[in-house]
N, C-alpha and C positions, 0 to 999 in steps of 0.2 A: 747404533749410535745412541750416546747418552741423552736422555730427555733434557730439554732446555727449560730453565725457569727465567722469566723475564721480570724485571723491576721497572714499573712505569708509574707516572703520576696518575692521580685519580682523574677520570673523565666522566662527564655526564653520561649516565646509562650503565656504568660499571656497578655490579653487585655480586654477591657471592654466587658462584655457579654460573654466571653469565658467560657465554662463549665470546671469544674475541678473535678477530682476524689479526694475526701477529704482524702482518706487514703494515697495514693501515692503522691498527689500533681501534678499528670500528667495533663497538659492542654489537653482538648478535643475539640470538635467542638463548634461553636457559638451556644449558647442556648437561649440567651436573646439579644434583639435588643440593639445596642450600642448607647445610648443617654446620655452621661455624661454631667454634668453641675457643676459649682462651687457653693458654698454657696452664698446666697444673701448677697450683701454688703460686700463681702470678698475682702481683698486687702493686699498687702505686703507679708511678709514672716516671719516665726519664726526661730530663731537661738538658738543653745545651744552649750555650750563648757564646758566639764568636764574632770577632771583628777581624776582617782580612782585606788585603788589597786584591782587586780584581784586574788582571792583565788581559783577559780575553773573554769573549762571550762564553767560552766553555767553562771558565772559572765561575762565571755567574750561574751557569747551568748547574754546576756542582753545588753551589750554595743553595740553589733552589731544589736540590735533591734529584736533579736529572742526571742519570748516569747512562750515557749512550751505549757503553759496552754492556752494562747489566741489562739494558732494555733491548739490545740487539736492533736498535733503531726503531722499535715499535712505537707508534704514536708520534713519530717525528714529523710525519707528513700526513696529509689527507684529513679524513673526517675525524680521526682520533687525536689530532694535535691539541695539546692542552693549553690552558691560559698561561702556563709558565713559559712556554715558548714565545707567546706573544709579548710577555714582559721582557724577555731577553732581547727581542727584536726592537722594542720601543726604547730600550735603554741605550742602545747604540754605543756599546763599549768600543773603545779604540785606544791605541797606545800613547797618543799625544796628551791625554789627560789622565788624571789620577782617579781611579774608581775604587771605592771601599764599600764593604758590606758589613752590616750588622745583622747577624742571623741568630734567631732564637727558635728552638723547636721544643715542643712538648709531645712526648710519645707515650701513650698508654700501652697496656699489654696488647700484643697483636692477636687478631682473630684469624682462625684458619680452619679450612675443611680438612679434618684429619683423614677421613675415609671417603674420598669422592666416589659417587656412584652416578652413572648416566641416567638422565631422565628417560621415561618410557618413549617419548617421541624420538629422542636421540638414539636409543637402542635400536629402534626399528629401521634406522637409516645408517647404522654403523658400517655396513658393508657397501654403501653407495657413497663413495668419498666425494664425488662431485656435488651431490645434493647435500650431504652432511656438511661439507665445508661452506657451501652457500648459505645454509641455515644457522650453523653453529660455530663457524670459524675452526681454528685448529688449536686454540689455547683457551683456558678459562680462568676466571678470577678465583684464586684459591685462598690467598692470605692478604690481610689488610692491616696497614698501619694506620692507627687512629690517633688523633690528637690535633696538632696544629703546626703551622709553619709561619714564621715572621721573617721577612727579609727587608731591611732598609738599605737602600743604595745611596751612597753619597758620591756625587760626581764633582770633583774639584777640577775646574776647567783651567788647564794650562795650554801652552802652544808648542810644547816639545816633550819628547820622552825624557830628555835630560832634566828638564825642570820638574817634571813629574817625579822622577827618581830622587831629585834633591829634596823636594817637599816630603816625599815618603820617608826619606832618611831622617829628616829633622822631626818627623812625627813619630818615629819609632819609639815605642815605649809609651806613647800617648793614645794607644789604641783603646785603652780603658778610660777615654776622655770623659766618661760619665761622672767621674768625681769632679768636684769644683776646681781643684788645682789643675788637673789634666785638661779640663775643658778650657781653662784660661790659656794654656800652652798651645793648645790646638788652635784656638781662635787667633792668637798672636802670630802663629806661623802662617796662617792663611792670609792675614792682613799684610804681613811682610812681603809676601810674594805677589800681592795684589791679585790673588786668584779668586775666581767666583766659585760658589758652591751651590749645588742643587741637589735636593734630596727627594727620593720617591720611596714608597712603601708597597710591598706586595704581601698579602696575607692569605692563608687558608685556615679557616676556623678562627676562634677567638672573637672578641667584640670588634665593632667597627671603630677604626682609629683614623684620624685625619691630621694632616700637616697644614696648619694655618700659614706658616711661613716656611716654604720649602728650603730657603737658604740658611735656616737656623738649625744647627745640629742638636741643640738642646731639646727642640721639639721632637726630633727623631728619638732622642733618649726617652723622653716622656711617653711617647707612643709605645716604644718597646716595653717599658716597664709596666704600663697599663695593660698591654696585651698579655704579657707573661703572668701577671698577677691574676687576671681574670681567668685564665686557663687553669691556673692552680686551684682557685677557689671554686669554680663552677665548671669542672670538666665535662659533666654530662650536658650542659647547656651549650658549650662552645666547641666541643671536640667534633671533628669530622674525619672521614677517611681521606687521606692525602697521599697514600702510596699503596700500590697493589703488587702482589707477586702473582704472575700468570704462569700457569703450568700447562703442559701439553695434555690434551684430552685423552691421549692413549694411556695415561696412568689411571684413569677413572675405571671403576668396576663396571663391567658390562661386556657385551659381545665384542670381541676384538675386531678391529677393522681388518680388511684383507692383508695378509702378510706380503712381503716383497715378492715372493714367488707367485702368489695368487694374482697380484697386480700385473706382474710381468706376463703371466699367462693370459690375462684379460687383454692386455695391450697386444699381444701376439694374435689373439683371436680377432680383434678388431682390425688389425693390419691385414690379416688374411682375408677377412670379409671384404675389406675395401678393395683388395687386389682382385678377388674373385668377382666382385660386383662390376669392376671395370671390364674384366674379360667377358662376363655374361652380357653386359650392355653392348659391347662390341658384337658379340655373337647374335644377339637379338636384332640389333640394327641391321646387320648383314642379311640375316634371313628375311627380315621384313622388306629390305630393299629388293631382294630377288623377286619376291612374289608381288610386290607393288609396282615393279618396273620390269616385267618379264621381257619386253621387247628389247631391252638393252643387253641381253645375255643369250648365250648359245646353250640351249637346254638338251642338246643331243647327248645321250648316255648319262645324264645327271638325274638327281632325285626329282620327283614330280613336285608340282606346286603344292599339292595336298600334303606331301611329306614335309616340305619346308614349313607350311603353316602349322602342322602338328608339332614340329620341333620348336618353332618360335613360341607357341603357347606354353610348352614345357619349360622353355627358357624363362618366360615370365614367372612361372611358378618358382624357379630357382632364385630369381631376384627377390621374390617375396620372402623366400626362406632365408636368404642372406640378411634382409632387413630385420626380420624377426630375431634371427640369431644375434645380430649386433645389438639390438635393443635389449635382449635378454642379458647379454654380457655386461652392458652398461649398468643395468639395474641390479645385476647380481654378479659382481666381479669375481667372487669366490667360487661361483658355479658356472663360469663361462665354458662353453663347449664349442668345438669346431663345427662348421655347418653340417658335415655328414652325421656326426653324433647327435647334434641338435635336432636334425630332421628325423633321425631314427627315433629319438625320444618322443617325437610328436606323431609317429606312425607314418612318416613321409620318407621320401628318398631324395638324396642329393648326391650328385647332380641328376636331375630328371631330364633336362634338355640337352641332348646330344646332337650336334650338327651332323647331318648326313655326310658320309665319306666322299660322295661324289656330288659336288656342287656345280651349278651352272658356270660355264666359262665366260669370262669377260670378252666382249667384242671390241676389237680395236676401233680407233676413231675412223679408220678407213672402211668400216663395215656398217651396214645399215640393217636393222632387224625390223621385221613387220610381223604382226600377229594376225593370223587369219580370224576373222570375226565369226563367232558361232552363230550370229544372227543372220548369216547368209549375205553379208555385204562385202564389197570389194574395198580392201585397204590399199593405199598407194602412197608413194613418196615421189613428189614432182620436182623437176629441174628445168630451169630455163635453158633453151638451146637456140642456135641459129637456124636459118631456114634449111641449111644443108649440113649434115654432120654424120659421124659414125660414133656409136656408143657401144661400149663393152662392159660387161659385168660378170662376176662369178656368183652363181646361185647355189646355195646349200639348203637342202630341204629334205626332210624325211616325213613323207606323207603318212598319216594314220590310215589304217585300212578303212576305206569308205563303206558306209552301209549301202550306198547305191551309186551308180555312175551314169554319166550322160552318154548320149548317143553321138559318136564322132561324125555321123553323117548329117548332123543338123541340130541335135539337142544340145543343151548347155552341158558343160563339164562341171563337176562338183568340187574338185580340188585342182587349183592351178596357181602357178607363180611364174612370173616372167618380166620381160622388159618390152616396152613399146612406146610409140608416140601417141600423144593424146591431143585431141582438139575439142575445145569447148564451143561447138557450133551445132545448132540444132540438137538432135538426139545422138550425135556421134560421140563415142568414147575412145577406147584404147584399141590400137591395132599394133600387133607385135608378135613376139615369139615367147612361148612359155613351155613349161613342163607341167603335165597334167595326167590324170587317170582317164583311160578310155573306158568304154562300156564293159570291157572284159577285165577291168581292174589291172590293166597293164599300164606301166608308166611310159608316157609318150612325150616326145619333144616335137612341137608343131607350132604352126602359126594360128593365132587366135584373134578374135575381135570381141570387144566388150561394149555393150550398148547401155549407157547410163539410165536410159528411161526404163529398162527392164532389170538392170543391175544383175546381169549374169554374163558369163563368158562362153562363146561358141567357138569351136575349131573351124578354121578355114581349111577344108579337106581338099587341097589341090596337089598334095604329094603323090608321087607314083607308088610309094611304099611307106610303111610305118617306120618311124624313127624311134626305136625303143631305147630307153635308158633306165638302168636299174641302180646306178650309183647315186650317192647323196649329193654330189657336186657336179656342176656342169657350167661351162662358160657359154654366155649368150651374147649375140651381137646383132645390131640392126644398122642399116644404112638408110639415110633419108636425103633425098635431093629435091630441092625446091618444095619442101614440105610434103613430099610423097615418099612413102616407104618403098624402096627399090630392092632390098634384099634382107634376108634373115639367115643367120648362121649359128652353129653351135660347135663346141669343141670339148673334149674330155680333158685335155691337158693344156689348153690355151695356146697351142702351137699349130696343130692340124685342125682345119675347120671344115665343117660340112655345111654346104649351102642348101637351103630348102628352095623349093620352086618359088618363083616370084609371085606374090599374091596380087590379085587385082586390087588397086587402091580406089575405093569408092569415093574418096573425098577430093574435092577440087583443090587446086594448088593455092588458091587465094583464100582458103578458110582461115579464120582468125584463131588465136590462142594456142599456137603450137608449143607443146612441152614434151619433155621425156618423163616417162612414168616407170617406176618399179612397182609391181603390184602383186597382191596375193588375194586369192578368192576361196571361199568355202561356202557350201550350202549349209543350211541350218543344222545345228547339232554338232558340227565339226569345228575343232579349234586346234591350231598348230602354229609353230614358229618357223619362219624362213629368214635366211640371212643373205644379203647381197653385199658384194664388194662395192665400194663407192665407184659409180660408173665413170669410166674414162671416156670423156667426150672430146672428140677431135673434129673441129670444123672442116668442111670439105670446100 
């Protein structure tokens, strides 16, 4: 696309080589070395003097040297708005009155930077467009019109456009009313229409001129002549910059900013990094959730907690790599790299965090997970129950190989999980049915009792034979009548049940605090997860 040049009024802070934000017209830092020079063999000055009718604010803007198209709207709003715009607003041009301007300009030879070169600070940031634009803008002050501008505005107050047009027609030919005869014609026309006149002046450069009688056009003529003569006789004293040509910084000599392809590649890299970061955050959050809430998941056949922790830490490394990759791309758009290439250039690997193929399975809301405490304590989930009830649950557990086992003839068991009724009375704890290891490391289903004061589980060895069970899942059921355990059963499929011998219930029927317990127990050093289905409790 062809580089644009903008023509804008002088604004405080404008100087040769100063950067400008093209949208707001705000002056920025020095972006181009200031080396202005006049045209070769240029001398003298150019002068103009016009009198014209103003029909709109835009006409007044043109008289003031404001060209919206040539400036592309620069300095029309915001911090760079010039005093000329304020004068237009204060003049309140409208079609019901007649507005006329007397415009005089004195223009000396333009000064321009013929061979713009970026300053050293600008060169160092030429490939960081965000920082470059924030410090230097996107255009710079290249050429200056120097001299002065005089605009005298006459407002002839009428009350309709028709009357304004009539007065304007009668005054046609009197626009040069600064001669004695034409002044008389002008004054006569104004009086005939009983119209009021009000004059104002706007200047840039030249001597200070004032209107003692704003309703007298003769004073306006005197001010215009005084201003123009002073500008002619003492140009060095009264001349000022009043118009600038702004050029794009891309024409300046120095490192080129990233081309369109580089910028597109940088944007693609940032987009990719953003997508990857979202995915990696999701991955890390999931892995962390697994090992921070192990009891909410089924770990059978899945990666271990240690493997998940290792993967999570590697995923954190990936997140750091993505952040560094994006930062590098922003600071070096023309050298932007994808994360894998960026990591390789730093002696790293991306991606480093790979989620294990086999993750823990979610447990439905109808399932309850308990983690065996490696400190050798019994964990349980309690439910309120009536005095008489039947409770059924499905237990799923894969015991780790225990280092030692209890004695089924009286010693405590080391690994056990089951269902039972619990009373908070004296030192009595759980009485129920459980799956546990016997002293021969055989998985047994039997009746157990847990004494809270000792915090261990003992088998109630009243069965005529051992009830072995080597599967991971088994259904367990207990029946309680009047707060006494009357039967315990188990089933492989939930349809056919095997009843264990009725245990002696050592607790009196009037003991307080009856509840149903799902429990898991481990001796010190052992940790494992069990899953129960939500117990089905049927009052009897």
